[in-house]
Chimera marker file (.cmm) of the C-alpha trace (Angstrom):
<marker_set name="trace">
<marker id="1" x="35.107" y="-2.276" z="3.000" r="1" g="1" b="0" radius="0.5"/>
<marker id="2" x="37.281" y="-1.630" z="6.041" r="1" g="1" b="0" radius="0.5"/>
<marker id="3" x="37.500" y="0.975" z="8.761" r="1" g="1" b="0" radius="0.5"/>
<marker id="4" x="40.373" y="2.572" z="6.879" r="1" g="1" b="0" radius="0.5"/>
<marker id="5" x="38.165" y="3.390" z="3.882" r="1" g="1" b="0" radius="0.5"/>
<marker id="6" x="36.263" y="6.067" z="5.820" r="1" g="1" b="0" radius="0.5"/>
<marker id="7" x="36.868" y="9.753" z="6.332" r="1" g="1" b="0" radius="0.5"/>
<marker id="8" x="35.515" y="12.147" z="8.918" r="1" g="1" b="0" radius="0.5"/>
<marker id="9" x="35.632" y="15.888" z="9.450" r="1" g="1" b="0" radius="0.5"/>
<marker id="10" x="37.625" y="17.059" z="12.474" r="1" g="1" b="0" radius="0.5"/>
<marker id="11" x="36.356" y="19.696" z="14.894" r="1" g="1" b="0" radius="0.5"/>
<marker id="12" x="38.642" y="22.093" z="13.034" r="1" g="1" b="0" radius="0.5"/>
<marker id="13" x="36.810" y="21.348" z="9.769" r="1" g="1" b="0" radius="0.5"/>
<marker id="14" x="39.489" y="19.282" z="8.023" r="1" g="1" b="0" radius="0.5"/>
<marker id="15" x="38.749" y="15.992" z="6.265" r="1" g="1" b="0" radius="0.5"/>
<marker id="16" x="40.708" y="13.197" z="7.887" r="1" g="1" b="0" radius="0.5"/>
<marker id="17" x="41.133" y="9.719" z="6.476" r="1" g="1" b="0" radius="0.5"/>
<marker id="18" x="40.845" y="7.021" z="9.103" r="1" g="1" b="0" radius="0.5"/>
<marker id="19" x="43.633" y="5.265" z="7.223" r="1" g="1" b="0" radius="0.5"/>
<marker id="20" x="45.913" y="7.619" z="9.187" r="1" g="1" b="0" radius="0.5"/>
<marker id="21" x="45.187" y="5.407" z="12.194" r="1" g="1" b="0" radius="0.5"/>
<marker id="22" x="46.238" y="2.184" z="10.458" r="1" g="1" b="0" radius="0.5"/>
<marker id="23" x="48.158" y="-0.059" z="12.858" r="1" g="1" b="0" radius="0.5"/>
<marker id="24" x="46.740" y="1.530" z="16.002" r="1" g="1" b="0" radius="0.5"/>
<marker id="25" x="44.276" y="0.214" z="18.540" r="1" g="1" b="0" radius="0.5"/>
<marker id="26" x="41.255" y="2.525" z="18.504" r="1" g="1" b="0" radius="0.5"/>
<marker id="27" x="38.390" y="3.266" z="20.824" r="1" g="1" b="0" radius="0.5"/>
<marker id="28" x="35.630" y="5.020" z="18.857" r="1" g="1" b="0" radius="0.5"/>
<marker id="29" x="33.011" y="6.761" z="20.988" r="1" g="1" b="0" radius="0.5"/>
<marker id="30" x="29.904" y="8.844" z="20.281" r="1" g="1" b="0" radius="0.5"/>
<marker id="31" x="30.113" y="11.631" z="22.857" r="1" g="1" b="0" radius="0.5"/>
<marker id="32" x="27.942" y="14.456" z="24.197" r="1" g="1" b="0" radius="0.5"/>
<marker id="33" x="28.641" y="17.434" z="26.449" r="1" g="1" b="0" radius="0.5"/>
<marker id="34" x="25.357" y="17.531" z="28.378" r="1" g="1" b="0" radius="0.5"/>
<marker id="35" x="24.845" y="13.861" z="29.192" r="1" g="1" b="0" radius="0.5"/>
<marker id="36" x="24.916" y="11.961" z="32.468" r="1" g="1" b="0" radius="0.5"/>
<marker id="37" x="27.844" y="10.016" z="31.012" r="1" g="1" b="0" radius="0.5"/>
<marker id="38" x="29.805" y="13.162" z="30.048" r="1" g="1" b="0" radius="0.5"/>
<marker id="39" x="32.241" y="12.683" z="32.983" r="1" g="1" b="0" radius="0.5"/>
<marker id="40" x="33.526" y="9.651" z="31.031" r="1" g="1" b="0" radius="0.5"/>
<marker id="41" x="35.578" y="12.182" z="29.065" r="1" g="1" b="0" radius="0.5"/>
<marker id="42" x="38.016" y="12.135" z="31.997" r="1" g="1" b="0" radius="0.5"/>
<marker id="43" x="38.416" y="8.360" z="31.824" r="1" g="1" b="0" radius="0.5"/>
<marker id="44" x="38.735" y="8.386" z="28.036" r="1" g="1" b="0" radius="0.5"/>
<marker id="45" x="41.461" y="11.018" z="28.265" r="1" g="1" b="0" radius="0.5"/>
<marker id="46" x="43.258" y="9.007" z="30.968" r="1" g="1" b="0" radius="0.5"/>
<marker id="47" x="43.238" y="5.900" z="28.746" r="1" g="1" b="0" radius="0.5"/>
<marker id="48" x="44.513" y="7.942" z="25.821" r="1" g="1" b="0" radius="0.5"/>
<marker id="49" x="47.368" y="9.491" z="27.801" r="1" g="1" b="0" radius="0.5"/>
<marker id="50" x="48.316" y="6.156" z="29.334" r="1" g="1" b="0" radius="0.5"/>
<marker id="51" x="48.472" y="4.230" z="26.041" r="1" g="1" b="0" radius="0.5"/>
<marker id="52" x="48.981" y="6.691" z="23.159" r="1" g="1" b="0" radius="0.5"/>
<marker id="53" x="52.722" y="6.050" z="23.014" r="1" g="1" b="0" radius="0.5"/>
<marker id="54" x="51.964" y="2.345" z="22.509" r="1" g="1" b="0" radius="0.5"/>
<marker id="55" x="49.791" y="2.985" z="19.438" r="1" g="1" b="0" radius="0.5"/>
<marker id="56" x="46.380" y="3.714" z="20.945" r="1" g="1" b="0" radius="0.5"/>
<marker id="57" x="43.907" y="6.476" z="20.140" r="1" g="1" b="0" radius="0.5"/>
<marker id="58" x="40.454" y="7.475" z="21.290" r="1" g="1" b="0" radius="0.5"/>
<marker id="59" x="38.320" y="8.992" z="18.518" r="1" g="1" b="0" radius="0.5"/>
<marker id="60" x="35.438" y="11.124" z="19.762" r="1" g="1" b="0" radius="0.5"/>
<marker id="61" x="32.369" y="11.705" z="17.600" r="1" g="1" b="0" radius="0.5"/>
<marker id="62" x="29.916" y="14.227" z="19.082" r="1" g="1" b="0" radius="0.5"/>
<marker id="63" x="26.275" y="13.349" z="18.478" r="1" g="1" b="0" radius="0.5"/>
<marker id="64" x="23.100" y="15.296" z="19.223" r="1" g="1" b="0" radius="0.5"/>
<marker id="65" x="20.615" y="12.476" z="18.560" r="1" g="1" b="0" radius="0.5"/>
<marker id="66" x="20.019" y="11.473" z="22.169" r="1" g="1" b="0" radius="0.5"/>
<marker id="67" x="18.110" y="14.034" z="24.185" r="1" g="1" b="0" radius="0.5"/>
<marker id="68" x="19.782" y="16.861" z="22.241" r="1" g="1" b="0" radius="0.5"/>
<marker id="69" x="22.716" y="16.608" z="24.614" r="1" g="1" b="0" radius="0.5"/>
<marker id="70" x="25.323" y="17.909" z="22.141" r="1" g="1" b="0" radius="0.5"/>
<marker id="71" x="23.812" y="21.164" z="20.822" r="1" g="1" b="0" radius="0.5"/>
<marker id="72" x="27.010" y="23.190" z="20.435" r="1" g="1" b="0" radius="0.5"/>
<marker id="73" x="29.082" y="24.201" z="17.448" r="1" g="1" b="0" radius="0.5"/>
<marker id="74" x="32.409" y="22.515" z="16.760" r="1" g="1" b="0" radius="0.5"/>
<marker id="75" x="34.207" y="25.404" z="18.483" r="1" g="1" b="0" radius="0.5"/>
<marker id="76" x="31.947" y="25.167" z="21.536" r="1" g="1" b="0" radius="0.5"/>
<marker id="77" x="32.425" y="21.396" z="21.731" r="1" g="1" b="0" radius="0.5"/>
<marker id="78" x="36.210" y="21.758" z="21.482" r="1" g="1" b="0" radius="0.5"/>
<marker id="79" x="36.304" y="24.512" z="24.117" r="1" g="1" b="0" radius="0.5"/>
<marker id="80" x="34.111" y="22.515" z="26.509" r="1" g="1" b="0" radius="0.5"/>
<marker id="81" x="36.128" y="19.303" z="26.142" r="1" g="1" b="0" radius="0.5"/>
<marker id="82" x="39.504" y="20.954" z="26.573" r="1" g="1" b="0" radius="0.5"/>
<marker id="83" x="38.532" y="23.341" z="29.382" r="1" g="1" b="0" radius="0.5"/>
<marker id="84" x="36.456" y="20.880" z="31.399" r="1" g="1" b="0" radius="0.5"/>
<marker id="85" x="38.254" y="17.573" z="30.801" r="1" g="1" b="0" radius="0.5"/>
<marker id="86" x="41.613" y="18.400" z="29.193" r="1" g="1" b="0" radius="0.5"/>
<marker id="87" x="40.696" y="16.340" z="26.141" r="1" g="1" b="0" radius="0.5"/>
<marker id="88" x="43.649" y="15.940" z="23.795" r="1" g="1" b="0" radius="0.5"/>
<marker id="89" x="42.495" y="12.869" z="21.862" r="1" g="1" b="0" radius="0.5"/>
<marker id="90" x="41.175" y="13.381" z="18.312" r="1" g="1" b="0" radius="0.5"/>
<marker id="91" x="37.677" y="14.824" z="18.138" r="1" g="1" b="0" radius="0.5"/>
<marker id="92" x="35.499" y="15.060" z="15.080" r="1" g="1" b="0" radius="0.5"/>
<marker id="93" x="32.615" y="17.245" z="13.957" r="1" g="1" b="0" radius="0.5"/>
<marker id="94" x="29.148" y="16.333" z="15.155" r="1" g="1" b="0" radius="0.5"/>
<marker id="95" x="27.550" y="13.420" z="13.314" r="1" g="1" b="0" radius="0.5"/>
<marker id="96" x="24.469" y="11.249" z="13.448" r="1" g="1" b="0" radius="0.5"/>
<marker id="97" x="24.935" y="7.623" z="14.427" r="1" g="1" b="0" radius="0.5"/>
<marker id="98" x="21.439" y="6.276" z="13.673" r="1" g="1" b="0" radius="0.5"/>
<marker id="99" x="18.888" y="6.726" z="10.913" r="1" g="1" b="0" radius="0.5"/>
<marker id="100" x="19.092" y="7.739" z="7.288" r="1" g="1" b="0" radius="0.5"/>
<marker id="101" x="21.707" y="10.417" z="7.991" r="1" g="1" b="0" radius="0.5"/>
<marker id="102" x="24.004" y="8.155" z="10.032" r="1" g="1" b="0" radius="0.5"/>
<marker id="103" x="27.661" y="8.673" z="9.217" r="1" g="1" b="0" radius="0.5"/>
<marker id="104" x="28.965" y="5.818" z="7.015" r="1" g="1" b="0" radius="0.5"/>
<marker id="105" x="31.573" y="4.961" z="9.665" r="1" g="1" b="0" radius="0.5"/>
<marker id="106" x="28.836" y="4.326" z="12.197" r="1" g="1" b="0" radius="0.5"/>
<marker id="107" x="26.827" y="2.247" z="9.748" r="1" g="1" b="0" radius="0.5"/>
<marker id="108" x="29.948" y="0.107" z="9.370" r="1" g="1" b="0" radius="0.5"/>
<marker id="109" x="30.690" y="-0.108" z="13.107" r="1" g="1" b="0" radius="0.5"/>
<marker id="110" x="27.124" y="-1.169" z="13.907" r="1" g="1" b="0" radius="0.5"/>
<marker id="111" x="27.210" y="-3.911" z="11.281" r="1" g="1" b="0" radius="0.5"/>
<marker id="112" x="30.534" y="-5.221" z="12.549" r="1" g="1" b="0" radius="0.5"/>
<marker id="113" x="29.528" y="-5.345" z="16.224" r="1" g="1" b="0" radius="0.5"/>
<marker id="114" x="25.856" y="-5.558" z="16.990" r="1" g="1" b="0" radius="0.5"/>
<marker id="115" x="24.364" y="-4.503" z="20.303" r="1" g="1" b="0" radius="0.5"/>
<marker id="116" x="22.184" y="-6.334" z="22.796" r="1" g="1" b="0" radius="0.5"/>
<marker id="117" x="19.970" y="-8.991" z="21.201" r="1" g="1" b="0" radius="0.5"/>
<marker id="118" x="21.607" y="-8.396" z="17.823" r="1" g="1" b="0" radius="0.5"/>
<marker id="119" x="20.339" y="-4.846" z="17.385" r="1" g="1" b="0" radius="0.5"/>
<marker id="120" x="22.443" y="-2.433" z="15.381" r="1" g="1" b="0" radius="0.5"/>
<marker id="121" x="21.063" y="0.866" z="16.668" r="1" g="1" b="0" radius="0.5"/>
<marker id="122" x="23.159" y="2.934" z="19.025" r="1" g="1" b="0" radius="0.5"/>
<marker id="123" x="21.053" y="3.289" z="22.178" r="1" g="1" b="0" radius="0.5"/>
<marker id="124" x="22.687" y="6.358" z="23.788" r="1" g="1" b="0" radius="0.5"/>
<marker id="125" x="25.742" y="8.575" z="24.067" r="1" g="1" b="0" radius="0.5"/>
<marker id="126" x="29.084" y="7.017" z="24.983" r="1" g="1" b="0" radius="0.5"/>
<marker id="127" x="28.605" y="3.727" z="23.157" r="1" g="1" b="0" radius="0.5"/>
<marker id="128" x="32.143" y="2.517" z="22.501" r="1" g="1" b="0" radius="0.5"/>
<marker id="129" x="33.727" y="0.374" z="19.770" r="1" g="1" b="0" radius="0.5"/>
<marker id="130" x="37.154" y="-1.218" z="20.227" r="1" g="1" b="0" radius="0.5"/>
<marker id="131" x="39.201" y="-1.736" z="17.050" r="1" g="1" b="0" radius="0.5"/>
<marker id="132" x="42.381" y="-3.824" z="16.805" r="1" g="1" b="0" radius="0.5"/>
<marker id="133" x="45.593" y="-2.922" z="14.949" r="1" g="1" b="0" radius="0.5"/>
<marker id="134" x="44.296" y="-4.639" z="11.792" r="1" g="1" b="0" radius="0.5"/>
<marker id="135" x="41.190" y="-2.444" z="11.732" r="1" g="1" b="0" radius="0.5"/>
<marker id="136" x="38.814" y="-5.153" z="12.953" r="1" g="1" b="0" radius="0.5"/>
<marker id="137" x="35.974" y="-4.021" z="15.213" r="1" g="1" b="0" radius="0.5"/>
<marker id="138" x="36.427" y="-6.499" z="18.045" r="1" g="1" b="0" radius="0.5"/>
<marker id="139" x="34.026" y="-5.328" z="20.750" r="1" g="1" b="0" radius="0.5"/>
<marker id="140" x="31.132" y="-2.988" z="21.444" r="1" g="1" b="0" radius="0.5"/>
<marker id="141" x="30.540" y="-1.520" z="24.891" r="1" g="1" b="0" radius="0.5"/>
<marker id="142" x="27.417" y="0.002" z="26.399" r="1" g="1" b="0" radius="0.5"/>
<marker id="143" x="27.316" y="3.631" z="27.534" r="1" g="1" b="0" radius="0.5"/>
<marker id="144" x="27.349" y="2.517" z="31.170" r="1" g="1" b="0" radius="0.5"/>
<marker id="145" x="30.664" y="0.675" z="30.662" r="1" g="1" b="0" radius="0.5"/>
<marker id="146" x="33.233" y="3.036" z="32.143" r="1" g="1" b="0" radius="0.5"/>
<marker id="147" x="36.461" y="3.728" z="30.266" r="1" g="1" b="0" radius="0.5"/>
<marker id="148" x="38.363" y="2.212" z="33.190" r="1" g="1" b="0" radius="0.5"/>
<marker id="149" x="36.518" y="-1.084" z="32.718" r="1" g="1" b="0" radius="0.5"/>
<marker id="150" x="37.936" y="-1.322" z="29.179" r="1" g="1" b="0" radius="0.5"/>
<marker id="151" x="41.576" y="-1.041" z="30.249" r="1" g="1" b="0" radius="0.5"/>
<marker id="152" x="42.303" y="-4.788" z="30.264" r="1" g="1" b="0" radius="0.5"/>
<marker id="153" x="40.841" y="-5.293" z="26.771" r="1" g="1" b="0" radius="0.5"/>
<marker id="154" x="42.868" y="-2.356" z="25.447" r="1" g="1" b="0" radius="0.5"/>
<marker id="155" x="46.073" y="-3.630" z="27.090" r="1" g="1" b="0" radius="0.5"/>
<marker id="156" x="45.518" y="-7.082" z="25.542" r="1" g="1" b="0" radius="0.5"/>
<marker id="157" x="45.206" y="-5.595" z="22.039" r="1" g="1" b="0" radius="0.5"/>
<marker id="158" x="48.265" y="-3.410" z="22.556" r="1" g="1" b="0" radius="0.5"/>
<marker id="159" x="50.279" y="-6.502" z="23.495" r="1" g="1" b="0" radius="0.5"/>
<link id1="1" id2="2" r="1" g="1" b="0" radius="0.2"/>
<link id1="2" id2="3" r="1" g="1" b="0" radius="0.2"/>
<link id1="3" id2="4" r="1" g="1" b="0" radius="0.2"/>
<link id1="4" id2="5" r="1" g="1" b="0" radius="0.2"/>
<link id1="5" id2="6" r="1" g="1" b="0" radius="0.2"/>
<link id1="6" id2="7" r="1" g="1" b="0" radius="0.2"/>
<link id1="7" id2="8" r="1" g="1" b="0" radius="0.2"/>
<link id1="8" id2="9" r="1" g="1" b="0" radius="0.2"/>
<link id1="9" id2="10" r="1" g="1" b="0" radius="0.2"/>
<link id1="10" id2="11" r="1" g="1" b="0" radius="0.2"/>
<link id1="11" id2="12" r="1" g="1" b="0" radius="0.2"/>
<link id1="12" id2="13" r="1" g="1" b="0" radius="0.2"/>
<link id1="13" id2="14" r="1" g="1" b="0" radius="0.2"/>
<link id1="14" id2="15" r="1" g="1" b="0" radius="0.2"/>
<link id1="15" id2="16" r="1" g="1" b="0" radius="0.2"/>
<link id1="16" id2="17" r="1" g="1" b="0" radius="0.2"/>
<link id1="17" id2="18" r="1" g="1" b="0" radius="0.2"/>
<link id1="18" id2="19" r="1" g="1" b="0" radius="0.2"/>
<link id1="19" id2="20" r="1" g="1" b="0" radius="0.2"/>
<link id1="20" id2="21" r="1" g="1" b="0" radius="0.2"/>
<link id1="21" id2="22" r="1" g="1" b="0" radius="0.2"/>
<link id1="22" id2="23" r="1" g="1" b="0" radius="0.2"/>
<link id1="23" id2="24" r="1" g="1" b="0" radius="0.2"/>
<link id1="24" id2="25" r="1" g="1" b="0" radius="0.2"/>
<link id1="25" id2="26" r="1" g="1" b="0" radius="0.2"/>
<link id1="26" id2="27" r="1" g="1" b="0" radius="0.2"/>
<link id1="27" id2="28" r="1" g="1" b="0" radius="0.2"/>
<link id1="28" id2="29" r="1" g="1" b="0" radius="0.2"/>
<link id1="29" id2="30" r="1" g="1" b="0" radius="0.2"/>
<link id1="30" id2="31" r="1" g="1" b="0" radius="0.2"/>
<link id1="31" id2="32" r="1" g="1" b="0" radius="0.2"/>
<link id1="32" id2="33" r="1" g="1" b="0" radius="0.2"/>
<link id1="33" id2="34" r="1" g="1" b="0" radius="0.2"/>
<link id1="34" id2="35" r="1" g="1" b="0" radius="0.2"/>
<link id1="35" id2="36" r="1" g="1" b="0" radius="0.2"/>
<link id1="36" id2="37" r="1" g="1" b="0" radius="0.2"/>
<link id1="37" id2="38" r="1" g="1" b="0" radius="0.2"/>
<link id1="38" id2="39" r="1" g="1" b="0" radius="0.2"/>
<link id1="39" id2="40" r="1" g="1" b="0" radius="0.2"/>
<link id1="40" id2="41" r="1" g="1" b="0" radius="0.2"/>
<link id1="41" id2="42" r="1" g="1" b="0" radius="0.2"/>
<link id1="42" id2="43" r="1" g="1" b="0" radius="0.2"/>
<link id1="43" id2="44" r="1" g="1" b="0" radius="0.2"/>
<link id1="44" id2="45" r="1" g="1" b="0" radius="0.2"/>
<link id1="45" id2="46" r="1" g="1" b="0" radius="0.2"/>
<link id1="46" id2="47" r="1" g="1" b="0" radius="0.2"/>
<link id1="47" id2="48" r="1" g="1" b="0" radius="0.2"/>
<link id1="48" id2="49" r="1" g="1" b="0" radius="0.2"/>
<link id1="49" id2="50" r="1" g="1" b="0" radius="0.2"/>
<link id1="50" id2="51" r="1" g="1" b="0" radius="0.2"/>
<link id1="51" id2="52" r="1" g="1" b="0" radius="0.2"/>
<link id1="52" id2="53" r="1" g="1" b="0" radius="0.2"/>
<link id1="53" id2="54" r="1" g="1" b="0" radius="0.2"/>
<link id1="54" id2="55" r="1" g="1" b="0" radius="0.2"/>
<link id1="55" id2="56" r="1" g="1" b="0" radius="0.2"/>
<link id1="56" id2="57" r="1" g="1" b="0" radius="0.2"/>
<link id1="57" id2="58" r="1" g="1" b="0" radius="0.2"/>
<link id1="58" id2="59" r="1" g="1" b="0" radius="0.2"/>
<link id1="59" id2="60" r="1" g="1" b="0" radius="0.2"/>
<link id1="60" id2="61" r="1" g="1" b="0" radius="0.2"/>
<link id1="61" id2="62" r="1" g="1" b="0" radius="0.2"/>
<link id1="62" id2="63" r="1" g="1" b="0" radius="0.2"/>
<link id1="63" id2="64" r="1" g="1" b="0" radius="0.2"/>
<link id1="64" id2="65" r="1" g="1" b="0" radius="0.2"/>
<link id1="65" id2="66" r="1" g="1" b="0" radius="0.2"/>
<link id1="66" id2="67" r="1" g="1" b="0" radius="0.2"/>
<link id1="67" id2="68" r="1" g="1" b="0" radius="0.2"/>
<link id1="68" id2="69" r="1" g="1" b="0" radius="0.2"/>
<link id1="69" id2="70" r="1" g="1" b="0" radius="0.2"/>
<link id1="70" id2="71" r="1" g="1" b="0" radius="0.2"/>
<link id1="71" id2="72" r="1" g="1" b="0" radius="0.2"/>
<link id1="72" id2="73" r="1" g="1" b="0" radius="0.2"/>
<link id1="73" id2="74" r="1" g="1" b="0" radius="0.2"/>
<link id1="74" id2="75" r="1" g="1" b="0" radius="0.2"/>
<link id1="75" id2="76" r="1" g="1" b="0" radius="0.2"/>
<link id1="76" id2="77" r="1" g="1" b="0" radius="0.2"/>
<link id1="77" id2="78" r="1" g="1" b="0" radius="0.2"/>
<link id1="78" id2="79" r="1" g="1" b="0" radius="0.2"/>
<link id1="79" id2="80" r="1" g="1" b="0" radius="0.2"/>
<link id1="80" id2="81" r="1" g="1" b="0" radius="0.2"/>
<link id1="81" id2="82" r="1" g="1" b="0" radius="0.2"/>
<link id1="82" id2="83" r="1" g="1" b="0" radius="0.2"/>
<link id1="83" id2="84" r="1" g="1" b="0" radius="0.2"/>
<link id1="84" id2="85" r="1" g="1" b="0" radius="0.2"/>
<link id1="85" id2="86" r="1" g="1" b="0" radius="0.2"/>
<link id1="86" id2="87" r="1" g="1" b="0" radius="0.2"/>
<link id1="87" id2="88" r="1" g="1" b="0" radius="0.2"/>
<link id1="88" id2="89" r="1" g="1" b="0" radius="0.2"/>
<link id1="89" id2="90" r="1" g="1" b="0" radius="0.2"/>
<link id1="90" id2="91" r="1" g="1" b="0" radius="0.2"/>
<link id1="91" id2="92" r="1" g="1" b="0" radius="0.2"/>
<link id1="92" id2="93" r="1" g="1" b="0" radius="0.2"/>
<link id1="93" id2="94" r="1" g="1" b="0" radius="0.2"/>
<link id1="94" id2="95" r="1" g="1" b="0" radius="0.2"/>
<link id1="95" id2="96" r="1" g="1" b="0" radius="0.2"/>
<link id1="96" id2="97" r="1" g="1" b="0" radius="0.2"/>
<link id1="97" id2="98" r="1" g="1" b="0" radius="0.2"/>
<link id1="98" id2="99" r="1" g="1" b="0" radius="0.2"/>
<link id1="99" id2="100" r="1" g="1" b="0" radius="0.2"/>
<link id1="100" id2="101" r="1" g="1" b="0" radius="0.2"/>
<link id1="101" id2="102" r="1" g="1" b="0" radius="0.2"/>
<link id1="102" id2="103" r="1" g="1" b="0" radius="0.2"/>
<link id1="103" id2="104" r="1" g="1" b="0" radius="0.2"/>
<link id1="104" id2="105" r="1" g="1" b="0" radius="0.2"/>
<link id1="105" id2="106" r="1" g="1" b="0" radius="0.2"/>
<link id1="106" id2="107" r="1" g="1" b="0" radius="0.2"/>
<link id1="107" id2="108" r="1" g="1" b="0" radius="0.2"/>
<link id1="108" id2="109" r="1" g="1" b="0" radius="0.2"/>
<link id1="109" id2="110" r="1" g="1" b="0" radius="0.2"/>
<link id1="110" id2="111" r="1" g="1" b="0" radius="0.2"/>
<link id1="111" id2="112" r="1" g="1" b="0" radius="0.2"/>
<link id1="112" id2="113" r="1" g="1" b="0" radius="0.2"/>
<link id1="113" id2="114" r="1" g="1" b="0" radius="0.2"/>
<link id1="114" id2="115" r="1" g="1" b="0" radius="0.2"/>
<link id1="115" id2="116" r="1" g="1" b="0" radius="0.2"/>
<link id1="116" id2="117" r="1" g="1" b="0" radius="0.2"/>
<link id1="117" id2="118" r="1" g="1" b="0" radius="0.2"/>
<link id1="118" id2="119" r="1" g="1" b="0" radius="0.2"/>
<link id1="119" id2="120" r="1" g="1" b="0" radius="0.2"/>
<link id1="120" id2="121" r="1" g="1" b="0" radius="0.2"/>
<link id1="121" id2="122" r="1" g="1" b="0" radius="0.2"/>
<link id1="122" id2="123" r="1" g="1" b="0" radius="0.2"/>
<link id1="123" id2="124" r="1" g="1" b="0" radius="0.2"/>
<link id1="124" id2="125" r="1" g="1" b="0" radius="0.2"/>
<link id1="125" id2="126" r="1" g="1" b="0" radius="0.2"/>
<link id1="126" id2="127" r="1" g="1" b="0" radius="0.2"/>
<link id1="127" id2="128" r="1" g="1" b="0" radius="0.2"/>
<link id1="128" id2="129" r="1" g="1" b="0" radius="0.2"/>
<link id1="129" id2="130" r="1" g="1" b="0" radius="0.2"/>
<link id1="130" id2="131" r="1" g="1" b="0" radius="0.2"/>
<link id1="131" id2="132" r="1" g="1" b="0" radius="0.2"/>
<link id1="132" id2="133" r="1" g="1" b="0" radius="0.2"/>
<link id1="133" id2="134" r="1" g="1" b="0" radius="0.2"/>
<link id1="134" id2="135" r="1" g="1" b="0" radius="0.2"/>
<link id1="135" id2="136" r="1" g="1" b="0" radius="0.2"/>
<link id1="136" id2="137" r="1" g="1" b="0" radius="0.2"/>
<link id1="137" id2="138" r="1" g="1" b="0" radius="0.2"/>
<link id1="138" id2="139" r="1" g="1" b="0" radius="0.2"/>
<link id1="139" id2="140" r="1" g="1" b="0" radius="0.2"/>
<link id1="140" id2="141" r="1" g="1" b="0" radius="0.2"/>
<link id1="141" id2="142" r="1" g="1" b="0" radius="0.2"/>
<link id1="142" id2="143" r="1" g="1" b="0" radius="0.2"/>
<link id1="143" id2="144" r="1" g="1" b="0" radius="0.2"/>
<link id1="144" id2="145" r="1" g="1" b="0" radius="0.2"/>
<link id1="145" id2="146" r="1" g="1" b="0" radius="0.2"/>
<link id1="146" id2="147" r="1" g="1" b="0" radius="0.2"/>
<link id1="147" id2="148" r="1" g="1" b="0" radius="0.2"/>
<link id1="148" id2="149" r="1" g="1" b="0" radius="0.2"/>
<link id1="149" id2="150" r="1" g="1" b="0" radius="0.2"/>
<link id1="150" id2="151" r="1" g="1" b="0" radius="0.2"/>
<link id1="151" id2="152" r="1" g="1" b="0" radius="0.2"/>
<link id1="152" id2="153" r="1" g="1" b="0" radius="0.2"/>
<link id1="153" id2="154" r="1" g="1" b="0" radius="0.2"/>
<link id1="154" id2="155" r="1" g="1" b="0" radius="0.2"/>
<link id1="155" id2="156" r="1" g="1" b="0" radius="0.2"/>
<link id1="156" id2="157" r="1" g="1" b="0" radius="0.2"/>
<link id1="157" id2="158" r="1" g="1" b="0" radius="0.2"/>
<link id1="158" id2="159" r="1" g="1" b="0" radius="0.2"/>
</marker_set>
């Protein structure tokens, strides 16, 4: 199994194969619109704009599992992200990241890069996974890790 074997539904309702991102460096993030970390959207968008022409993408996965901080519909999420933060990176339909209904992609990510003390569970919104050009999950970042603090790791993977 690899990252490229998964599919996800976009905010527009289309199925998208993650194989379309083969050869790119990816930052996969579970996001929420009503969270204390929501301003990280600005930093994620800045990273995306700075590096997208070098083969980098941020993939945003809204999640409502933490304090019900992503209650909106796909249209409401899209409108919020674009109006408030100018988000242009790929965004997907709301998913669950923990529990029996966790999206298969997130089951995979959590197995590949465990959290603090070897735990797999996502602890909160804006947990980030960095994926290299070969589709390997190389690092997991905590919600408090700002997008700006990831810039050096991203630049290294981009070459």
